[in-house]
Steps between C-alpha positions, in 0.01 A plus 500: 500500500713218355409126536705449814313770673175361395588154629609645843177687517295184429691311772443778748128493430481116544699510823293780654229268639754265657676797653181617646418149645846489659447845651158395630648195663788697650289802624156345569484122518817428690429749775147367544619151514753605761240666708311170519816329620525315175767441250474493126696212345502515120193513282181392675662378826437697828605375843292635799644511848196661661126433488332607180135608470345472164159646424484378136538168333827322526567284195798252512569329179808315620580281806447657846722407788422589854795442728335617810153462654189657342258633759176681432161468362384458135187712456291404207494199269824323377443374145741304296664163458794358712699306251784429739536343843387697806714414800409597850601390844134475610185653392197632698149575334251699687555484871689171458400177659344535835332818404319535157734377239762252400874443572769316310814432700853452380460126576199469258232490768173652344234609761174679430206606722247492220367231269716355223361413157710283268371463146745225395652200659685525827784269585588469868804283580512547874258435789170693484324598824134613482380662820124506424260271317564424131222465256529329152236575230190626674599338831308239681126524476536643152715318239839454662697426814583679819789425728459674836777627724421213738574249225143408408473406128150522346432446123171479291642285238646146482838424666750276334796368700763305311701396803425374855257701714531499880198599716597533865170648610132411450412418131143593399343352181154584405424620843633194671799547715790240534733549788753252374604274202313218361642182354323215321561180310360155390584134500386205295406292822522522866601249763377513860712745703745557222705822546439787245768764477320840512804719416492751781803583713292486814176328602204640292174605677261272304516215245205356299494164322235401250305276448473403863420119494407482877299777664677436845844509364740769627799671368842528670701812404874509552782745429573346163224247420136425587297169484155362544389189676218430247499173313720456189354631168592388151368807330664842475502727809547881516636698794556861607687647799513859611636732769 
């Protein structure tokens, strides 16, 4: 056997495995793919037109594109990292909101039937509606505050209000109830029947002037001022009016 014949023999030996692979592809793989309604497109790419049932592990190293809907159950644990973006029209967990789970709508509405625990900060830019009572800390009676569904705010600690506070109902301080506002003031002297502006928009219920120089003196209370018929006094006087 000359050198040319030896080279041809070596080439035939090297090509034998590839020939066998091509024969397996043509005689076995392609017919089986065809039976599944699939089409083999190049190396490692298979197109399926019919449902495929896989009893073993499916490993995809590249990108996976699902052009149609995927319906069915995933039985067992799904372990791994999602490094890309998962896009869904909507999502339902468990039985969905209204049953025993959560629902995320396409508009971004998140609704759950169970409790929500947030370990970090939560930023809410819109209106927040709380249907039931809200407790802060241990709630009122412990070490915090409680806001009831009826609008009753109760706190165990001190309250600091930086702006104006308006009380339209009864104000209770130290067990004493005040049904209206109280205004007070002072003057260096007082002349008989001099008008003192009390500051109310309407006539107050009561006014007090001290010291009272005459026991028999009386007060006249008007819509904007009040006065006393006691004798003039050259020392400071103190007054208070309330509703």
